[in-house]
N, C-alpha and C positions, 0 to 999 in steps of 0.2 A: 737807269732810270731811275727812277722813286714810287715808291710803293702803291702814292697815293695815285699818281698814271695809272699802274695798273688797276687799281678799285673803279677809276671813272671807269674805264676801258670792258673792262670784266662788268660792272653791272648797267653798264649803257647793253639797252638792244632793238629790238624794233619799239618799242611802248615809246622811244624818246625822239623815234622817228616820226611816229606820228603824233606825239604832243605838239614838236614845235609844227612840224608840215605837215594838218587834217589834210584832208584829201583838198577842201580846196582851196585849199594854197599851194599843193602841188599842183590842182587845172588853172590857177593862173600864173604860177609859172611858167608854165608848156604853153598856154595862152599869150602870153607877153612874148616866149623865147620867137614865137609863131608869129606875131603881130610884126616884131622887133627885127627877124634878118630879114623882114620884105624889104630891110629899108637898104639894104648892102650884102654884100655878096661872101658872109665871114658870118662861121655855123658855131649857134653858143650849144655847150653842152653841162647840162645844170647837174650835181652827185652831192646826195647826201649820205655819207653815213657814220651809224650811232657811234660804234668805236672799232679800233684794231684787232682783225684776230691775234690770238696768241701770239701764236710764229715771230709776226713782226713785231707785239711788245718785243720779246723774248729780242727780240734784231737792233732792235730799238729805231727802228723804223723812225722816220719824223711825219709831220703828213705834205710836207712838201715831197718831199721819194714817192708816198703813198697816192697823191696829183700827179706825178710824169707815171708814173704807173700808169692810175686808170690812162692816162691822156694816150699814152698806147693801146691799153687796151683795149679800149670802147675806137680804137680807132678817129679821134679827132685831129691828129696829125695829115692826114687823106685827102686834105678837103680840095677841091679844084683851086682853090686861089692862094692856099698854107695860110688861111684865116681860121682858122677853128682856134676854138677858146675854151676851156674848159671851166666852170667855177666851185671845187673840190667845198666840201661843207666836213670839217671831220666834229662833231657835234663832241666828243669827250674831250677831246681836245677844248677846244673853245675853239676855230681854228679853221680862216675862209680860206685856199689858195688861188690862185687863175694860174695857170698854166696856156700859155697860150702859142700858136705855129709861131715859129722861126722868122715864113714872113710878115710878116702883122707885127708876129714881140721886134722885129726890126725896125719898125715905122716908130713902134709904141712906149717902148721900154719898159723897165721894172716898174719903175719908179707910180708908173699909171697904174700898175695892174696891183702894187702895192695901200696904193692909198683908196683902191675903189675895195681892196680883203680889209682896210681899217675901217673905213667907213659900213662894212656892213658887215664888221663884226659889232660894233657898236650899238649897232640896230639889235640884233641876235643878244647883243647883255643886255636890254633892255626890256627882251621875249618880244622885238615884232619882227616875228624869222617872214609874214609876210614882206613888211616895209622892208627890209634888209636887202629877199632874194626879188625882190623885182627892180629898189637900188640897184641892184648888182648888175644886171639884164640889161636896165639900160644905160648904165653909165660903161656899159660894153661894147653897148649897140652906139651909141654913139662917138667911141674911137671908130669900130670897123667904115659905120654909112663915113665915116673922113679922109679915112687907107683907102678901103673896097668896098668904093660907090656899087652898087647894083650894075649887070650886065644887062644884057640882051635879054640872055637866058641866066635866069636866078634859078641856079633848082633850089631844095631841101635838104639835103647829103647827112644832115644826121639825126634820127630822131627827137621832133621838145620836146618829147615828156622825160624828168627826172625822173632820170636811175635814184634808187633807193637801194645802198648795200648791208 
């Protein structure tokens, strides 16, 4: 692993998350997730991490591996319709990862998630974190609304507030 990655991660901190995702942006993401989840029986979890812990850097953990770990740790896999979706933003690596539960991933496929990640990363690269985050939530919701439309009972199974690490 390169020294530049170590430097970016160790130099990242809570300030970088606050700069990219200030309170008004976090509130907009939370409100949009709540609003969009009424359109479907899926669940969206939005996670932002400034940089990886040193132990993960030493182990050369990728953003994808970290996203999969958080998908399990945060219980995104444990939804009634197997339609939980994690959006993971790793600021130090400038990566967005989407991990979807098997029920929804089976019908949507990797290409759709990669397309959404790319669109979000382009917005973030231009400094448009609000726009990129909301674009991701809306795009995922469009897919969830197609494949897991809301039933009579549409519980909110996961918190809507973004998780900051």
